[in-house]
All heavy atoms as an XYZ file, in Angstrom:
656
protein
N       0.816     -1.190      0.009
C       0.051      0.037      0.007
C       0.900      1.233      0.001
O       1.765      1.338      0.756
C      -0.916     -0.059      1.187
C      -1.718      1.226      1.471
S      -2.694      1.145      2.965
C      -4.237      0.756      2.234
N       0.598      2.229     -0.841
C       1.400      3.482     -0.821
C       0.843      4.354      0.187
O      -0.338      4.365      0.523
C       1.396      4.009     -2.237
O       0.080      4.388     -2.635
N       1.540      5.377      0.557
C       1.066      6.298      1.513
C       2.366      7.101      2.100
O       3.479      6.781      1.676
N       2.177      7.953      3.002
C       3.306      8.720      3.522
C       4.307      7.938      4.280
O       5.498      8.409      4.420
C       2.609      9.794      4.510
C       1.330      9.283      4.803
C       0.928      8.379      3.587
N       4.017      6.709      4.731
C       4.975      5.924      5.418
C       5.556      4.830      4.557
O       6.242      3.860      4.989
C       4.380      5.318      6.682
C       4.008      6.306      7.706
C       3.389      5.588      8.979
C       5.150      7.141      8.082
N       5.334      4.908      3.206
C       5.925      3.935      2.356
C       7.384      3.789      2.485
O       8.118      4.912      2.521
C       5.566      4.278      0.874
C       5.934      3.207     -0.165
C       5.400      3.494     -1.539
O       4.690      4.506     -1.708
O       5.684      2.653     -2.405
N       7.932      2.650      2.588
C       9.399      2.413      2.726
C       9.770      2.332      4.244
O      10.994      1.935      4.506
N       8.869      2.492      5.093
C       9.136      2.304      6.550
C       8.751      0.987      6.961
O       7.674      0.436      6.633
C       8.311      3.364      7.387
C       8.458      3.130      8.919
C       8.746      4.732      7.058
N       9.524      0.215      7.733
C       9.198     -1.110      8.175
C       9.089     -1.027      9.688
O       9.954     -0.508     10.446
C      10.401     -2.050      7.911
C      10.102     -3.481      8.233
C      11.247     -4.386      7.793
N      11.171     -4.541      6.295
C      12.299     -4.774      5.599
N      13.424     -4.847      6.180
N      12.246     -4.819      4.330
N       7.982     -1.626     10.116
C       7.607     -1.611     11.543
C       7.522     -3.063     12.078
O       6.900     -3.889     11.389
C       6.265     -0.924     11.790
C       5.860     -1.036     13.222
C       6.247      0.488     11.223
N       8.208     -3.321     13.193
C       8.081     -4.619     13.818
C       7.087     -4.523     14.928
O       7.217     -3.747     15.846
C       9.476     -5.088     14.408
C       9.569     -6.481     14.918
C       9.278     -7.539     13.854
C      10.972     -6.687     15.536
N       5.915     -5.263     14.731
C       4.802     -5.171     15.673
C       4.787     -6.353     16.657
O       4.563     -7.519     16.187
C       3.472     -5.138     14.910
C       2.248     -5.086     15.762
O       2.376     -5.007     17.046
O       1.150     -5.145     15.159
N       5.241     -6.176     17.899
C       5.241     -7.221     18.845
C       4.143     -6.989     19.865
O       4.303     -7.455     21.064
C       6.641     -7.284     19.517
C       7.692     -7.521     18.433
S       9.336     -7.632     19.149
C       9.330     -9.211     19.850
N       3.079     -6.331     19.509
C       1.954     -6.106     20.429
C       0.869     -7.094     20.353
O       0.807     -7.871     19.438
C       1.396     -4.737     20.126
O       0.758     -4.713     18.847
C       2.416     -3.650     20.150
N      -0.034     -7.134     21.408
C      -1.068     -8.135     21.372
C      -2.303     -7.620     22.037
O      -3.425     -8.222     21.928
C      -0.689     -9.420     22.007
C      -0.305     -9.246     23.502
C       0.958     -8.977     23.900
C      -1.128     -9.352     24.536
N       0.994     -8.863     25.287
C      -0.324     -9.064     25.712
C      -2.450     -9.620     24.771
C      -0.738     -9.163     27.037
C      -2.982     -9.698     26.113
C      -2.117     -9.479     27.212
N      -2.412     -6.490     22.676
C      -3.636     -5.916     23.190
C      -4.170     -4.799     22.298
O      -3.638     -4.549     21.298
C      -3.353     -5.389     24.632
N      -5.313     -4.300     22.684
C      -5.978     -3.340     21.798
C      -5.171     -2.116     21.265
O      -5.127     -1.886     20.032
C      -7.226     -2.787     22.457
C      -8.070     -1.762     21.737
C      -8.581     -2.397     20.451
C      -9.169     -1.212     22.647
N      -4.512     -1.451     22.149
C      -3.797     -0.222     21.670
C      -2.714     -0.537     20.664
O      -2.574      0.171     19.708
C      -3.296      0.513     22.910
N      -1.883     -1.467     21.016
C      -0.785     -1.768     20.097
C      -1.119     -2.222     18.699
O      -0.732     -1.604     17.703
N      -2.048     -3.236     18.578
C      -2.409     -3.648     17.254
C      -3.138     -2.509     16.490
O      -2.963     -2.383     15.292
C      -3.316     -4.850     17.476
C      -2.839     -5.388     18.800
C      -2.437     -4.153     19.551
N      -3.943     -1.674     17.271
C      -4.650     -0.618     16.539
C      -3.662      0.411     16.045
O      -3.860      0.921     14.871
C      -5.600      0.053     17.484
C      -6.520      1.070     16.886
C      -7.584      0.662     16.055
C      -6.214      2.388     17.089
C      -8.395      1.702     15.454
C      -7.039      3.345     16.525
C      -8.115      3.014     15.689
N      -2.631      0.771     16.829
C      -1.646      1.765     16.428
C      -0.918      1.272     15.116
O      -0.767      1.939     14.142
C      -0.657      1.973     17.450
S       0.638      3.024     17.040
N      -0.441     -0.064     15.142
C       0.245     -0.563     13.981
C      -0.619     -0.759     12.752
O      -0.151     -0.682     11.672
C       1.040     -1.919     14.333
O       0.153     -2.883     14.770
N      -1.908     -0.967     12.962
C      -2.908     -1.027     11.916
C      -2.964      0.380     11.180
O      -2.907      0.441      9.898
C      -4.279     -1.255     12.467
C      -5.418     -1.194     11.348
S      -6.998     -1.095     12.145
C      -7.157      0.476     12.762
N      -2.901      1.431     11.992
C      -2.883      2.763     11.336
C      -1.591      3.009     10.571
O      -1.619      3.645      9.519
C      -3.057      3.831     12.444
C      -4.536      3.740     13.047
C      -2.876      5.306     11.888
C      -4.710      4.591     14.232
N      -0.450      2.592     11.110
C       0.861      2.701     10.386
C       0.738      1.870      9.136
O       1.190      2.444      8.057
C       1.989      2.161     11.280
C       2.197      3.014     12.593
C       3.277      2.364     13.326
C       2.621      4.378     12.309
N       0.150      0.717      9.092
C       0.061     -0.033      7.845
C      -0.989      0.657      6.898
O      -0.681      0.790      5.674
C      -0.518     -1.424      8.157
N      -2.043      1.281      7.456
C      -2.970      2.029      6.546
C      -2.276      3.198      5.856
O      -2.629      3.697      4.855
C      -4.182      2.546      7.320
C      -5.094      1.424      7.770
O      -4.968      0.323      7.172
O      -5.963      1.738      8.627
N      -1.189      3.779      6.560
C      -0.455      4.932      6.041
C       0.689      4.495      5.203
O       1.457      5.301      4.736
C       0.039      5.836      7.180
C      -1.065      6.549      7.956
C      -0.457      7.137      9.188
C      -1.645      7.589      7.082
N       0.794      3.131      4.903
C       1.834      2.660      3.908
C       3.027      1.991      4.426
O       3.839      1.542      3.672
N       3.189      1.943      5.746
C       4.295      1.245      6.361
C       4.160     -0.259      6.129
O       3.043     -0.796      6.093
C       4.420      1.490      7.818
N       5.337     -0.983      5.979
C       5.315     -2.475      6.017
C       5.347     -2.914      7.458
O       6.339     -2.625      8.164
C       6.531     -2.914      5.251
C       6.684     -4.434      5.272
C       7.985     -4.964      4.745
O       8.911     -4.185      4.647
O       8.012     -6.228      4.406
N       4.295     -3.481      7.902
C       4.220     -3.921      9.289
C       4.347     -5.410      9.384
O       3.561     -6.144      8.727
C       2.798     -3.461      9.975
C       2.738     -3.979     11.431
C       2.699     -1.953      9.844
N       5.228     -5.840     10.206
C       5.540     -7.276     10.311
C       5.175     -7.624     11.757
O       5.754     -7.185     12.716
C       7.003     -7.643     10.050
C       7.386     -7.225      8.728
C       7.208     -9.099     10.366
C       8.807     -7.255      8.431
N       4.012     -8.362     11.962
C       3.597     -8.811     13.238
C       4.239    -10.070     13.700
O       4.233    -11.065     12.987
C       2.077     -8.943     13.131
C       1.450     -9.390     14.474
C      -0.085     -9.352     14.407
C      -0.691     -9.706     15.707
N      -0.229     -8.817     16.837
N       4.867     -9.989     14.971
C       5.447    -11.214     15.479
C       4.457    -11.854     16.465
O       3.929    -11.237     17.369
C       6.719    -10.839     16.176
C       7.417    -12.058     16.888
C       7.716    -10.145     15.266
N       4.097    -13.034     16.143
C       3.147    -13.811     17.051
C       3.810    -14.995     17.783
O       4.931    -15.421     17.509
C       2.129    -14.406     16.121
C       1.239    -13.332     15.479
C      -0.014    -13.935     14.798
O      -0.777    -14.555     15.506
O      -0.097    -13.703     13.560
N       3.143    -15.420     18.821
C       3.730    -16.461     19.714
C       3.727    -17.845     18.890
O       2.739    -18.157     18.295
C       2.791    -16.675     20.988
C       2.874    -15.537     21.837
O       3.970    -14.869     21.983
N       1.744    -15.235     22.489
N       4.842    -18.570     18.988
C       4.861    -19.855     18.283
C       3.726    -20.800     18.884
O       3.519    -20.849     20.053
C       6.255    -20.413     18.598
C       7.074    -19.237     19.033
C       6.042    -18.237     19.699
N       3.164    -21.491     17.922
C       2.226    -22.449     18.342
C       0.733    -22.024     18.521
O      -0.191    -22.611     18.042
N       0.621    -20.936     19.276
C      -0.795    -20.478     19.517
C      -1.098    -19.120     18.772
O      -2.242    -18.801     18.670
C      -0.884    -20.224     21.063
C       0.114    -19.278     21.623
C       0.144    -19.330     23.116
O       0.391    -20.470     23.677
O      -0.022    -18.362     23.760
N      -0.108    -18.368     18.328
C      -0.346    -17.137     17.713
C      -0.834    -16.057     18.636
O      -0.780    -16.158     19.838
N      -1.263    -14.927     18.107
C      -1.803    -13.817     18.849
C      -3.031    -14.230     19.633
O      -3.958    -14.906     19.116
C      -2.159    -12.739     17.952
C      -2.505    -11.365     18.637
O      -3.386    -11.494     19.593
O      -2.049    -10.357     18.201
N      -3.178    -14.031     20.919
C      -4.349    -14.336     21.754
C      -5.608    -13.797     21.118
O      -6.700    -14.413     21.284
C      -4.123    -13.705     23.093
C      -2.599    -13.626     23.185
C      -2.122    -13.291     21.785
N      -5.585    -12.705     20.374
C      -6.837    -12.117     19.882
C      -7.406    -13.002     18.663
O      -8.600    -12.796     18.262
C      -6.636    -10.708     19.385
O      -5.775    -10.641     18.226
N      -6.696    -13.983     18.249
C      -7.165    -14.922     17.275
C      -8.357    -15.751     17.879
O      -9.144    -16.278     17.050
C      -6.154    -15.885     16.849
C      -5.057    -15.264     15.911
C      -4.106    -16.372     15.446
N      -3.089    -15.798     14.543
C      -3.217    -15.683     13.230
N      -4.380    -16.108     12.669
N      -2.293    -15.232     12.482
N      -8.486    -15.692     19.145
C      -9.655    -16.495     19.805
C     -10.855    -15.578     20.141
O     -11.790    -15.980     20.739
C      -9.109    -17.106     21.116
C      -8.003    -18.149     20.831
C      -7.411    -18.682     22.093
C      -6.232    -19.602     21.794
N      -4.949    -19.127     22.234
N     -10.748    -14.310     19.906
C     -11.875    -13.341     20.191
C     -13.034    -13.474     19.231
O     -12.848    -13.639     18.032
C     -11.368    -11.834     20.078
C     -10.429    -11.557     21.207
O     -10.023    -12.369     21.982
N     -10.033    -10.286     21.231
N     -14.262    -13.394     19.852
C     -15.512    -13.521     19.111
C     -15.828    -12.067     18.569
O     -15.223    -11.113     19.078
C     -16.657    -14.013     19.995
C     -16.638    -15.380     20.356
C     -16.002    -15.755     21.541
C     -17.112    -16.336     19.546
C     -15.904    -17.094     21.831
C     -17.048    -17.682     19.867
C     -16.391    -18.051     21.017
N     -16.614    -12.014     17.580
C     -17.270    -13.000     16.792
C     -16.352    -13.503     15.675
O     -15.397    -12.909     15.402
C     -18.494    -12.318     16.103
C     -18.023    -10.914     16.003
C     -17.122    -10.630     17.193
N     -16.666    -14.696     15.227
C     -15.823    -15.356     14.095
C     -16.475    -15.220     12.776
O     -17.700    -15.210     12.577
C     -15.643    -16.848     14.442
C     -14.795    -17.006     15.664
C     -15.320    -17.317     16.860
C     -13.356    -16.961     15.571
C     -14.497    -17.415     18.009
C     -12.515    -17.093     16.665
C     -13.163    -17.392     17.850
N     -15.652    -15.045     11.743
C     -16.082    -15.125     10.353
C     -15.414    -16.267      9.733
O     -14.198    -16.208      9.635
C     -15.747    -13.780      9.627
C     -16.508    -12.584     10.209
C     -16.128    -13.852      8.162
C     -16.065    -11.251      9.749
N     -16.115    -17.326      9.315
C     -15.527    -18.487      8.766
C     -14.379    -18.967      9.662
O     -13.292    -19.266      9.223
C     -15.047    -18.301      7.371
C     -16.163    -17.948      6.397
C     -15.672    -18.046      5.030
N     -16.728    -17.500      4.168
C     -16.699    -16.441      3.369
N     -15.590    -15.698      3.314
N     -17.706    -16.059      2.647
N     -14.624    -19.054     10.959
C     -13.762    -19.633     12.002
C     -12.454    -18.775     12.249
O     -11.467    -19.245     12.796
C     -13.369    -21.085     11.616
C     -14.482    -22.055     11.613
C     -14.107    -23.380     11.252
O     -12.988    -23.786     11.393
O     -14.991    -24.186     10.771
N     -12.502    -17.545     11.772
C     -11.433    -16.566     12.074
C     -11.973    -15.392     12.848
O     -13.042    -14.870     12.505
C     -10.742    -16.134     10.719
C      -9.621    -15.132     11.013
C     -10.255    -17.296     10.008
N     -11.282    -14.919     13.765
C     -11.712    -13.776     14.663
C     -11.880    -12.550     13.798
O     -10.930    -12.083     13.166
C     -10.821    -13.532     15.743
O     -10.977    -12.249     16.412
N     -13.113    -11.941     13.842
C     -13.268    -10.690     13.068
C     -12.475     -9.514     13.724
O     -11.950     -8.646     12.986
C     -14.741    -10.308     13.055
O     -15.277    -10.083     14.344
N     -12.307     -9.518     15.070
C     -11.427     -8.543     15.633
C     -10.036     -8.645     15.206
O      -9.333     -7.709     14.811
C     -11.413     -8.649     17.217
C     -10.386     -7.833     17.939
C     -10.519     -6.457     17.966
C      -9.296     -8.358     18.332
C      -9.540     -5.644     18.559
C      -8.232     -7.662     18.911
C      -8.397     -6.303     19.017
O      -7.429     -5.564     19.616
N      -9.454     -9.896     15.235
C      -8.043    -10.065     14.728
C      -7.916     -9.663     13.259
O      -6.916     -8.919     12.901
C      -7.719    -11.618     14.783
C      -6.329    -11.792     14.330
C      -5.267    -11.659     15.182
C      -6.121    -12.355     13.036
C      -3.876    -11.912     14.698
C      -4.826    -12.579     12.565
C      -3.738    -12.320     13.481
N      -8.927    -10.043     12.411
C      -8.804     -9.492     11.039
C      -8.792     -8.087     10.914
O      -8.128     -7.482     10.060
C     -10.005    -10.197     10.302
C      -9.961    -11.638      9.968
C     -11.302    -12.051      9.273
C      -8.822    -12.032      9.197
N      -9.694     -7.421     11.712
C      -9.793     -5.915     11.526
C      -8.518     -5.217     11.935
O      -8.116     -4.283     11.281
C     -10.961     -5.416     12.326
O     -10.817     -5.526     13.661
N      -7.952     -5.429     13.150
C      -6.789     -4.709     13.609
C      -5.471     -5.176     12.967
O      -4.493     -4.599     13.185
C      -6.662     -4.720     15.190
C      -7.836     -3.987     15.721
C      -6.511     -6.080     15.757
N      -5.495     -6.307     12.272
C      -4.202     -6.855     11.591
C      -4.283     -6.741     10.171
O      -3.389     -7.347      9.474
C      -3.970     -8.220     12.169
C      -3.571     -8.180     13.661
O      -2.499     -7.585     13.980
N      -4.402     -8.701     14.471
N      -5.236     -6.001      9.647
C      -5.224     -5.870      8.122
C      -4.026     -5.114      7.620
O      -3.411     -4.281      8.271
C      -6.505     -5.065      7.674
C      -6.467     -3.660      8.235
C      -7.684     -2.847      7.777
N      -7.597     -1.470      8.077
C      -8.416     -0.885      8.861
N      -9.412     -1.533      9.406
N      -8.303      0.419      9.095
N      -3.555     -5.651      6.491
C      -2.347     -5.059      5.795
C      -1.088     -5.380      6.431
O      -0.003     -4.812      6.098
N      -1.024     -6.361      7.444
C       0.259     -6.669      8.054
C       0.676     -8.077      7.562
O      -0.114     -8.887      7.181
C       0.009     -6.765      9.599
C      -0.432     -5.447     10.232
C      -0.664     -5.683     11.714
C      -1.330     -4.468     12.367
N      -1.543     -4.714     13.822
N       1.992     -8.314      7.694
C       2.554     -9.633      7.536
C       2.698    -10.234      8.903
O       3.013     -9.574      9.851
C       3.867     -9.564      6.807
C       3.809     -8.946      5.503
C       5.172     -8.664      4.943
C       5.201     -8.011      3.606
N       6.447     -7.810      3.102
N       2.476    -11.539      9.005
C       2.641    -12.224     10.344
C       3.755    -13.275     10.283
O       3.826    -13.957      9.252
C       1.349    -12.963     10.785
O       0.374    -11.992     11.190
N       4.514    -13.311     11.361
C       5.531    -14.389     11.473
C       5.572    -14.886     12.942
O       5.034    -14.165     13.739
C       6.990    -13.818     11.115
C       7.422    -12.717     12.060
C       7.035    -13.335      9.657
C       8.870    -12.339     11.971
N       6.122    -15.969     13.175
C       6.435    -16.409     14.515
C       7.897    -16.626     14.691
O       8.640    -17.019     13.699
C       5.621    -17.819     14.887
O       6.205    -18.779     13.971
C       4.177    -17.652     14.818
N       8.373    -16.347     15.804
C       9.831    -16.497     16.082
C      10.079    -17.171     17.396
O       9.431    -16.779     18.389
C      10.562    -15.082     15.983
C      12.048    -15.209     16.413
C      10.291    -14.318     14.772
N      10.923    -18.178     17.440
C      11.303    -18.859     18.680
C      12.576    -18.274     18.985
O      13.749    -18.738     18.471
C      11.349    -20.405     18.425
C       9.929    -20.902     18.005
C      11.722    -21.040     19.760
C       9.887    -22.343     17.548
N      12.700    -17.357     20.002
C      13.905    -16.663     20.265
C      14.944    -17.521     20.964
O      16.090    -17.156     21.160
C      13.657    -15.446     21.138
C      13.010    -14.307     20.372
C      11.675    -14.040     20.429
C      13.711    -13.595     19.402
C      11.079    -13.082     19.718
C      13.142    -12.576     18.634
C      11.787    -12.321     18.860
N      14.566    -18.759     21.492
C      15.464    -19.624     22.135
C      16.469    -20.281     21.116
O      17.409    -20.793     21.497
C      14.765    -20.714     22.882
C      14.080    -20.242     24.130
C      12.662    -19.557     23.854
O      12.107    -19.783     22.719
O      12.328    -18.798     24.724
N      16.051    -20.270     19.855
C      16.940    -20.890     18.732
C      17.880    -19.742     18.341
O      17.375    -18.627     17.861
C      16.063    -21.278     17.568
C      15.062    -22.417     18.101
C      16.890    -21.798     16.484
C      14.097    -22.920     17.033
N      19.154    -19.893     18.449
C      20.100    -18.899     18.129
C      19.948    -18.270     16.653
O      20.062    -17.079     16.526
C      21.473    -19.585     18.188
C      21.253    -20.637     19.184
C      19.845    -21.056     18.921
N      19.574    -19.100     15.697
C      19.447    -18.628     14.378
C      18.236    -17.629     14.255
O      18.322    -16.728     13.439
C      19.242    -19.816     13.397
C      19.221    -19.384     12.001
C      19.030    -20.661     11.040
N      17.640    -20.965     11.144
C      17.041    -21.931     10.370
N      17.837    -22.586      9.573
N      15.794    -22.147     10.416
N      17.281    -17.774     15.167
C      16.117    -16.865     15.079
C      16.420    -15.526     15.562
O      15.689    -14.555     15.294
C      14.970    -17.499     15.975
N      17.524    -15.343     16.364
C      17.943    -14.072     16.863
C      18.573    -13.228     15.751
O      18.682    -12.013     15.926
C      18.819    -14.234     18.051
C      18.183    -14.779     19.236
C      18.995    -14.793     20.436
N      18.644    -15.932     21.203
C      19.524    -16.764     21.702
N      20.776    -16.721     21.544
N      19.088    -17.866     22.421
N      19.070    -13.776     14.750
C      19.737    -13.113     13.564
C      18.681    -12.638     12.660
O      17.705    -13.261     12.511
C      20.756    -13.999     12.909
C      21.947    -14.407     13.869
C      23.088    -14.931     13.015
N      22.681    -16.156     12.355
C      22.711    -17.355     12.821
N      23.196    -17.586     13.964
N      22.374    -18.408     12.065
N      18.971    -11.453     12.058
C      18.000    -10.939     11.034
C      18.524    -11.005      9.644
O      19.610    -10.692      9.461
C      17.683     -9.507     11.484
O      16.924     -8.829     10.478
N      17.639    -11.332      8.725
C      17.980    -11.316      7.315
C      16.735    -10.967      6.538
O      16.120    -11.780      5.799
C      18.601    -12.654      6.824
O      17.682    -13.688      7.038
N      16.241     -9.807      6.856
C      14.892     -9.358      6.291
C      14.931     -9.141      4.724
O      14.009     -9.232      3.959
C      14.406     -8.020      6.870
C      14.046     -8.272      8.358
C      14.784     -7.935      9.427
C      12.912     -8.909      8.787
N      14.116     -8.345     10.492
C      13.039     -8.936     10.246
C      11.784     -9.477      8.247
C      11.984     -9.537     11.043
C      10.825    -10.098      9.080
C      10.937    -10.041     10.461
N      16.189     -8.694      4.217
C      16.266     -8.460      2.752
C      16.987     -9.539      2.047
O      17.817    -10.294      2.524
C      16.988     -7.049      2.552
C      16.118     -6.019      3.065
O      14.914     -6.024      2.867
O      16.685     -5.152      3.810
């Protein structure tokens, strides 16, 4: 998405209302937002009602336009970055 923040990369490690909403606005303004989720279970908001085709509508709304990854920081290789 183009916008005033095009070319900006944001690492989103939030999981409650304010953080995901803030990074949603950054994504809406054109930033590349990469959401880091817990391995195995993902973001806790994935379990929030109501569901649309078995997916949380809340999770879908505040995480639109973001990329999602999981990282296991106990693995040394996961601590190194190679985004490009």
